[in-house]
DOMARDO-572574 format. One record per atom (N, C-alpha, C, CB): atom name; x, y, z. Coordinates in nm, 2 decimals, decimal comma. Glycine has a CB too. Layout:
bado / X / Y / Z
CA / X / Y / Z
...
REM end
This chain:
bado / X / Y / Z
N / 3,58 / -4,34 / 10,00
CA / 3,62 / -4,22 / 9,93
C / 3,74 / -4,26 / 9,85
CB / 3,64 / -4,10 / 10,02
N / 3,77 / -4,22 / 9,73
CA / 3,88 / -4,25 / 9,68
C / 3,91 / -4,10 / 9,63
CB / 3,87 / -4,38 / 9,58
N / 4,03 / -4,07 / 9,63
CA / 4,07 / -3,92 / 9,61
C / 4,20 / -3,95 / 9,50
CB / 4,13 / -3,84 / 9,78
N / 4,20 / -3,86 / 9,39
CA / 4,33 / -3,85 / 9,31
C / 4,35 / -3,69 / 9,33
CB / 4,32 / -3,90 / 9,15
N / 4,43 / -3,67 / 9,42
CA / 4,48 / -3,54 / 9,42
C / 4,61 / -3,48 / 9,33
CB / 4,50 / -3,53 / 9,55
N / 4,62 / -3,56 / 9,24
CA / 4,72 / -3,53 / 9,15
C / 4,70 / -3,54 / 8,99
CB / 4,82 / -3,61 / 9,19
N / 4,56 / -3,54 / 8,98
CA / 4,47 / -3,56 / 8,87
C / 4,50 / -3,42 / 8,76
CB / 4,30 / -3,56 / 8,94
N / 4,53 / -3,32 / 8,86
CA / 4,53 / -3,18 / 8,77
C / 4,66 / -3,17 / 8,69
CB / 4,52 / -3,05 / 8,87
N / 4,78 / -3,26 / 8,73
CA / 4,89 / -3,26 / 8,66
C / 4,88 / -3,38 / 8,54
CB / 5,02 / -3,26 / 8,76
N / 4,75 / -3,42 / 8,50
CA / 4,76 / -3,52 / 8,39
C / 4,66 / -3,48 / 8,29
CB / 4,73 / -3,67 / 8,44
N / 4,67 / -3,50 / 8,15
CA / 4,62 / -3,47 / 8,04
C / 4,50 / -3,56 / 8,05
CB / 4,71 / -3,49 / 7,93
N / 4,37 / -3,52 / 7,97
CA / 4,25 / -3,61 / 7,97
C / 4,28 / -3,76 / 7,94
CB / 4,15 / -3,55 / 7,88
N / 4,37 / -3,77 / 7,86
CA / 4,41 / -3,93 / 7,81
C / 4,48 / -4,00 / 7,92
CB / 4,51 / -3,94 / 7,69
N / 4,59 / -3,93 / 7,98
CA / 4,64 / -3,96 / 8,09
C / 4,59 / -3,99 / 8,20
CB / 4,70 / -3,88 / 8,11
N / 4,49 / -3,93 / 8,23
CA / 4,40 / -3,96 / 8,34
C / 4,32 / -4,06 / 8,33
CB / 4,32 / -3,87 / 8,37
N / 4,29 / -4,10 / 8,19
CA / 4,20 / -4,22 / 8,19
C / 4,31 / -4,35 / 8,19
CB / 4,08 / -4,22 / 8,05
N / 4,42 / -4,34 / 8,15
CA / 4,52 / -4,45 / 8,16
C / 4,55 / -4,47 / 8,29
CB / 4,64 / -4,42 / 8,10
N / 4,64 / -4,38 / 8,36
CA / 4,67 / -4,38 / 8,47
C / 4,61 / -4,36 / 8,58
CB / 4,75 / -4,34 / 8,47
N / 4,50 / -4,33 / 8,59
CA / 4,42 / -4,34 / 8,72
C / 4,28 / -4,37 / 8,71
CB / 4,42 / -4,22 / 8,79
N / 4,19 / -4,33 / 8,61
CA / 4,06 / -4,38 / 8,61
C / 4,04 / -4,55 / 8,58
CB / 4,00 / -4,30 / 8,49
N / 4,15 / -4,59 / 8,49
CA / 4,12 / -4,72 / 8,49
C / 4,15 / -4,83 / 8,60
CB / 4,18 / -4,75 / 8,39
N / 4,26 / -4,77 / 8,71
CA / 4,28 / -4,81 / 8,84
C / 4,17 / -4,82 / 8,94
CB / 4,38 / -4,73 / 8,88
N / 4,09 / -4,69 / 8,91
CA / 4,02 / -4,64 / 9,01
C / 3,88 / -4,75 / 8,98
CB / 4,00 / -4,47 / 9,00
N / 3,87 / -4,76 / 8,86
CA / 3,75 / -4,85 / 8,84
C / 3,78 / -4,98 / 8,88
CB / 3,72 / -4,87 / 8,69
N / 3,90 / -5,01 / 8,87
CA / 3,92 / -5,18 / 8,94
C / 3,89 / -5,18 / 9,09
CB / 4,10 / -5,24 / 8,92
N / 3,94 / -5,05 / 9,14
CA / 3,94 / -5,06 / 9,30
C / 3,77 / -5,05 / 9,34
CB / 4,04 / -4,93 / 9,38
N / 3,70 / -4,97 / 9,27
CA / 3,53 / -4,96 / 9,28
C / 3,48 / -5,09 / 9,26
CB / 3,45 / -4,88 / 9,16
N / 3,51 / -5,15 / 9,15
CA / 3,47 / -5,28 / 9,13
C / 3,50 / -5,39 / 9,25
CB / 3,53 / -5,32 / 9,01
N / 3,62 / -5,39 / 9,30
CA / 3,65 / -5,46 / 9,44
C / 3,57 / -5,43 / 9,54
CB / 3,77 / -5,44 / 9,49
N / 3,57 / -5,30 / 9,56
CA / 3,48 / -5,27 / 9,68
C / 3,32 / -5,31 / 9,66
CB / 3,50 / -5,09 / 9,72
N / 3,25 / -5,28 / 9,53
CA / 3,15 / -5,32 / 9,52
C / 3,10 / -5,46 / 9,54
CB / 3,14 / -5,28 / 9,43
N / 3,21 / -5,54 / 9,46
CA / 3,20 / -5,72 / 9,50
C / 3,18 / -5,73 / 9,64
CB / 3,36 / -5,81 / 9,47
N / 3,28 / -5,66 / 9,73
CA / 3,28 / -5,71 / 9,87
C / 3,16 / -5,65 / 9,96
CB / 3,41 / -5,68 / 9,93
N / 3,13 / -5,53 / 9,93
CA / 3,05 / -5,45 / 9,98
C / 2,95 / -5,36 / 9,91
CB / 3,12 / -5,39 / 10,05
N / 2,87 / -5,44 / 9,83
CA / 2,76 / -5,39 / 9,73
C / 2,68 / -5,29 / 9,81
CB / 2,66 / -5,50 / 9,66
N / 2,65 / -5,27 / 9,92
CA / 2,57 / -5,18 / 9,99
C / 2,64 / -5,04 / 10,03
CB / 2,52 / -5,26 / 10,10
N / 2,77 / -5,04 / 10,01
CA / 2,87 / -4,91 / 10,04
C / 2,87 / -4,83 / 9,93
CB / 3,02 / -4,94 / 10,07
N / 2,84 / -4,70 / 9,95
CA / 2,84 / -4,60 / 9,85
C / 2,99 / -4,58 / 9,82
CB / 2,77 / -4,47 / 9,89
N / 3,04 / -4,53 / 9,70
CA / 3,16 / -4,49 / 9,67
C / 3,17 / -4,37 / 9,61
CB / 3,22 / -4,58 / 9,59
N / 3,25 / -4,26 / 9,67
CA / 3,29 / -4,15 / 9,61
C / 3,42 / -4,12 / 9,56
CB / 3,26 / -4,06 / 9,69
N / 3,43 / -4,06 / 9,45
CA / 3,55 / -4,01 / 9,38
C / 3,58 / -3,89 / 9,38
CB / 3,56 / -4,04 / 9,27
N / 3,69 / -3,85 / 9,42
CA / 3,73 / -3,71 / 9,44
C / 3,83 / -3,68 / 9,33
CB / 3,79 / -3,68 / 9,60
N / 3,81 / -3,60 / 9,23
CA / 3,94 / -3,57 / 9,11
C / 3,98 / -3,43 / 9,15
CB / 3,88 / -3,58 / 8,93
N / 4,10 / -3,39 / 9,20
CA / 4,14 / -3,27 / 9,19
C / 4,20 / -3,22 / 9,06
CB / 4,22 / -3,26 / 9,28
N / 4,13 / -3,11 / 9,00
CA / 4,15 / -3,06 / 8,89
C / 4,07 / -3,15 / 8,78
CB / 4,29 / -3,04 / 8,87
N / 3,94 / -3,15 / 8,81
CA / 3,86 / -3,24 / 8,73
C / 3,81 / -3,17 / 8,61
CB / 3,75 / -3,29 / 8,81
N / 3,79 / -3,01 / 8,60
CA / 3,77 / -2,97 / 8,49
C / 3,79 / -3,01 / 8,37
CB / 3,79 / -2,89 / 8,49
N / 3,89 / -3,04 / 8,32
CA / 3,91 / -3,11 / 8,19
C / 3,90 / -3,27 / 8,17
CB / 4,04 / -3,09 / 8,15
N / 3,84 / -3,33 / 8,28
CA / 3,82 / -3,48 / 8,30
C / 3,67 / -3,51 / 8,31
CB / 3,89 / -3,53 / 8,44
N / 3,58 / -3,40 / 8,32
CA / 3,46 / -3,46 / 8,31
C / 3,39 / -3,55 / 8,23
CB / 3,41 / -3,39 / 8,30
N / 3,41 / -3,53 / 8,09
CA / 3,37 / -3,63 / 8,00
C / 3,44 / -3,76 / 8,04
CB / 3,40 / -3,59 / 7,84
N / 3,55 / -3,78 / 8,09
CA / 3,59 / -3,93 / 8,10
C / 3,51 / -3,96 / 8,26
CB / 3,79 / -3,95 / 8,10
N / 3,49 / -3,88 / 8,34
CA / 3,42 / -3,90 / 8,45
C / 3,25 / -3,98 / 8,41
CB / 3,42 / -3,75 / 8,53
N / 3,23 / -3,91 / 8,31
CA / 3,07 / -3,97 / 8,29
C / 3,03 / -4,10 / 8,30
CB / 3,02 / -3,94 / 8,16
N / 3,13 / -4,17 / 8,28
CA / 3,11 / -4,33 / 8,28
C / 3,17 / -4,39 / 8,39
CB / 3,16 / -4,40 / 8,16
N / 3,21 / -4,30 / 8,48
CA / 3,27 / -4,36 / 8,60
C / 3,15 / -4,43 / 8,69
CB / 3,34 / -4,23 / 8,69
N / 3,22 / -4,54 / 8,77
CA / 3,10 / -4,62 / 8,82
C / 3,10 / -4,60 / 8,96
CB / 3,10 / -4,78 / 8,78
N / 3,18 / -4,47 / 9,03
CA / 3,16 / -4,44 / 9,16
C / 3,01 / -4,37 / 9,16
CB / 3,27 / -4,36 / 9,21
N / 2,95 / -4,36 / 9,29
CA / 2,83 / -4,33 / 9,33
C / 2,81 / -4,19 / 9,31
CB / 2,81 / -4,37 / 9,47
N / 2,93 / -4,13 / 9,39
CA / 2,92 / -3,98 / 9,39
C / 3,05 / -3,94 / 9,32
CB / 2,90 / -3,91 / 9,54
N / 3,04 / -3,84 / 9,25
CA / 3,17 / -3,76 / 9,19
C / 3,20 / -3,64 / 9,26
CB / 3,16 / -3,73 / 9,05
N / 3,31 / -3,62 / 9,34
CA / 3,34 / -3,51 / 9,41
C / 3,42 / -3,42 / 9,29
CB / 3,43 / -3,54 / 9,55
N / 3,37 / -3,27 / 9,32
CA / 3,41 / -3,17 / 9,22
C / 3,49 / -3,09 / 9,30
CB / 3,30 / -3,10 / 9,16
N / 3,63 / -3,01 / 9,23
CA / 3,71 / -2,93 / 9,31
C / 3,64 / -2,80 / 9,29
CB / 3,87 / -2,93 / 9,27
N / 3,70 / -2,72 / 9,34
CA / 3,61 / -2,54 / 9,36
C / 3,66 / -2,50 / 9,23
CB / 3,68 / -2,41 / 9,50
N / 3,74 / -2,54 / 9,12
CA / 3,74 / -2,47 / 8,98
C / 3,62 / -2,51 / 8,88
CB / 3,88 / -2,49 / 8,91
N / 3,55 / -2,62 / 8,91
CA / 3,43 / -2,66 / 8,85
C / 3,33 / -2,60 / 8,88
CB / 3,40 / -2,78 / 8,86
N / 3,23 / -2,55 / 8,78
CA / 3,10 / -2,51 / 8,80
C / 2,99 / -2,63 / 8,82
CB / 3,06 / -2,43 / 8,68
N / 2,90 / -2,62 / 8,89
CA / 2,80 / -2,74 / 8,89
C / 2,71 / -2,73 / 8,79
CB / 2,72 / -2,75 / 9,02
N / 2,72 / -2,62 / 8,74
CA / 2,63 / -2,62 / 8,60
C / 2,71 / -2,69 / 8,48
CB / 2,59 / -2,45 / 8,54
N / 2,84 / -2,66 / 8,47
CA / 2,92 / -2,73 / 8,38
C / 2,92 / -2,89 / 8,41
CB / 3,07 / -2,66 / 8,39
N / 2,92 / -2,92 / 8,52
CA / 2,92 / -3,06 / 8,57
C / 2,80 / -3,12 / 8,55
CB / 2,95 / -3,06 / 8,70
N / 2,70 / -3,08 / 8,55
CA / 2,57 / -3,13 / 8,55
C / 2,53 / -3,15 / 8,37
CB / 2,45 / -3,01 / 8,64
N / 2,58 / -3,05 / 8,31
CA / 2,57 / -3,04 / 8,18
C / 2,66 / -3,17 / 8,09
CB / 2,63 / -2,89 / 8,15
N / 2,75 / -3,21 / 8,16
CA / 2,85 / -3,32 / 8,10
C / 2,80 / -3,45 / 8,20
CB / 3,04 / -3,28 / 8,13
N / 2,78 / -3,44 / 8,29
CA / 2,75 / -3,56 / 8,37
C / 2,59 / -3,58 / 8,39
CB / 2,83 / -3,55 / 8,52
N / 2,53 / -3,52 / 8,39
CA / 2,37 / -3,55 / 8,39
C / 2,31 / -3,50 / 8,53
CB / 2,34 / -3,73 / 8,37
N / 2,21 / -3,48 / 8,49
CA / 2,13 / -3,46 / 8,65
C / 2,09 / -3,53 / 8,76
CB / 2,04 / -3,43 / 8,65
N / 2,13 / -3,65 / 8,71
CA / 2,07 / -3,79 / 8,82
C / 2,22 / -3,81 / 8,87
CB / 1,99 / -3,96 / 8,74
N / 2,34 / -3,77 / 8,86
CA / 2,45 / -3,80 / 8,90
C / 2,48 / -3,70 / 9,03
CB / 2,55 / -3,79 / 8,77
N / 2,51 / -3,80 / 9,13
CA / 2,53 / -3,74 / 9,27
C / 2,66 / -3,66 / 9,26
CB / 2,53 / -3,87 / 9,40
N / 2,65 / -3,55 / 9,34
CA / 2,80 / -3,44 / 9,31
C / 2,83 / -3,42 / 9,46
CB / 2,78 / -3,27 / 9,21
N / 2,95 / -3,40 / 9,49
CA / 3,00 / -3,33 / 9,62
C / 3,10 / -3,20 / 9,58
CB / 3,07 / -3,44 / 9,71
N / 3,06 / -3,11 / 9,63
CA / 3,13 / -2,98 / 9,56
C / 3,25 / -2,95 / 9,68
CB / 3,01 / -2,82 / 9,52
N / 3,36 / -2,93 / 9,64
CA / 3,46 / -2,91 / 9,76
C / 3,49 / -2,75 / 9,73
CB / 3,63 / -3,02 / 9,75
N / 3,50 / -2,67 / 9,82
CA / 3,54 / -2,53 / 9,79
C / 3,69 / -2,50 / 9,87
CB / 3,43 / -2,43 / 9,85
N / 3,77 / -2,39 / 9,82
CA / 3,89 / -2,40 / 9,88
C / 3,87 / -2,35 / 10,06
CB / 4,00 / -2,31 / 9,79
N / 3,97 / -2,39 / 10,12
CA / 3,95 / -2,36 / 10,26
C / 3,97 / -2,22 / 10,30
CB / 4,03 / -2,44 / 10,34
N / 3,99 / -2,13 / 10,20
CA / 4,03 / -1,99 / 10,22
C / 3,87 / -1,93 / 10,21
CB / 4,17 / -1,93 / 10,09
N / 3,81 / -1,98 / 10,16
CA / 3,67 / -1,93 / 10,10
C / 3,60 / -1,83 / 10,21
CB / 3,57 / -2,05 / 10,06
N / 3,62 / -1,87 / 10,35
CA / 3,55 / -1,80 / 10,43
C / 3,62 / -1,67 / 10,46
CB / 3,52 / -1,88 / 10,54
N / 3,73 / -1,67 / 10,44
CA / 3,81 / -1,54 / 10,47
C / 3,81 / -1,46 / 10,37
CB / 3,95 / -1,55 / 10,50
N / 3,79 / -1,50 / 10,23
CA / 3,80 / -1,38 / 10,13
C / 3,67 / -1,38 / 10,08
CB / 3,91 / -1,38 / 10,02
N / 3,54 / -1,44 / 10,11
CA / 3,42 / -1,41 / 10,05
C / 3,34 / -1,31 / 10,11
CB / 3,36 / -1,53 / 10,03
N / 3,28 / -1,19 / 10,05
CA / 3,21 / -1,13 / 10,13
C / 3,04 / -1,18 / 10,13
CB / 3,23 / -1,00 / 10,08
N / 3,03 / -1,31 / 10,11
CA / 2,89 / -1,38 / 10,12
C / 2,90 / -1,47 / 10,21
CB / 2,84 / -1,45 / 10,01
N / 2,78 / -1,47 / 10,30
CA / 2,78 / -1,58 / 10,39
C / 2,76 / -1,70 / 10,35
CB / 2,71 / -1,56 / 10,47
N / 2,82 / -1,79 / 10,43
CA / 2,78 / -1,93 / 10,37
C / 2,66 / -1,99 / 10,32
CB / 2,79 / -1,99 / 10,44
N / 2,57 / -1,95 / 10,37
CA / 2,43 / -1,97 / 10,35
C / 2,40 / -1,93 / 10,17
CB / 2,35 / -1,88 / 10,48
N / 2,44 / -1,79 / 10,18
CA / 2,44 / -1,75 / 10,04
C / 2,50 / -1,85 / 9,92
CB / 2,51 / -1,61 / 10,03
N / 2,62 / -1,89 / 9,96
CA / 2,70 / -1,98 / 9,86
C / 2,62 / -2,08 / 9,84
CB / 2,84 / -2,03 / 9,90
N / 2,57 / -2,15 / 9,96
CA / 2,49 / -2,29 / 9,94
C / 2,39 / -2,28 / 9,83
CB / 2,42 / -2,33 / 10,06
N / 2,33 / -2,16 / 9,83
CA / 2,21 / -2,12 / 9,74
C / 2,26 / -2,10 / 9,61
CB / 2,14 / -2,00 / 9,79
N / 2,36 / -2,06 / 9,60
CA / 2,44 / -2,05 / 9,45
C / 2,46 / -2,19 / 9,39
CB / 2,58 / -1,97 / 9,46
N / 2,52 / -2,27 / 9,44
CA / 2,52 / -2,40 / 9,42
C / 2,41 / -2,48 / 9,40
CB / 2,57 / -2,44 / 9,51
N / 2,32 / -2,48 / 9,50
CA / 2,20 / -2,54 / 9,44
C / 2,10 / -2,47 / 9,33
CB / 2,12 / -2,55 / 9,55
N / 2,15 / -2,34 / 9,29
CA / 2,06 / -2,33 / 9,16
C / 2,15 / -2,33 / 9,02
CB / 1,99 / -2,18 / 9,17
N / 2,27 / -2,39 / 9,05
CA / 2,32 / -2,42 / 8,95
C / 2,30 / -2,56 / 8,92
CB / 2,45 / -2,37 / 8,94
REM end
């Protein structure tokens, strides 16, 4: 798993140059040494970076809580595996039980 927890501070152009280009080198190295190992890349604040992530070679793209699955699917495609992160406070402030939240994500 690769995490860019500071991506939300970068413009899409900066993200490409200062993060994604290096992440691609890491992914290539992992795939060369361990081709059977799936790689997940989580980008905090990825909403404005989805277009850049379209061509990311990670097997799974991790979305932060501010991005809708529907929007990510429109940009990344239906065949891309997604992992959706939700804020840790969600169970305390949501009036919806966890199962109904999962249904919401699967319908997007």
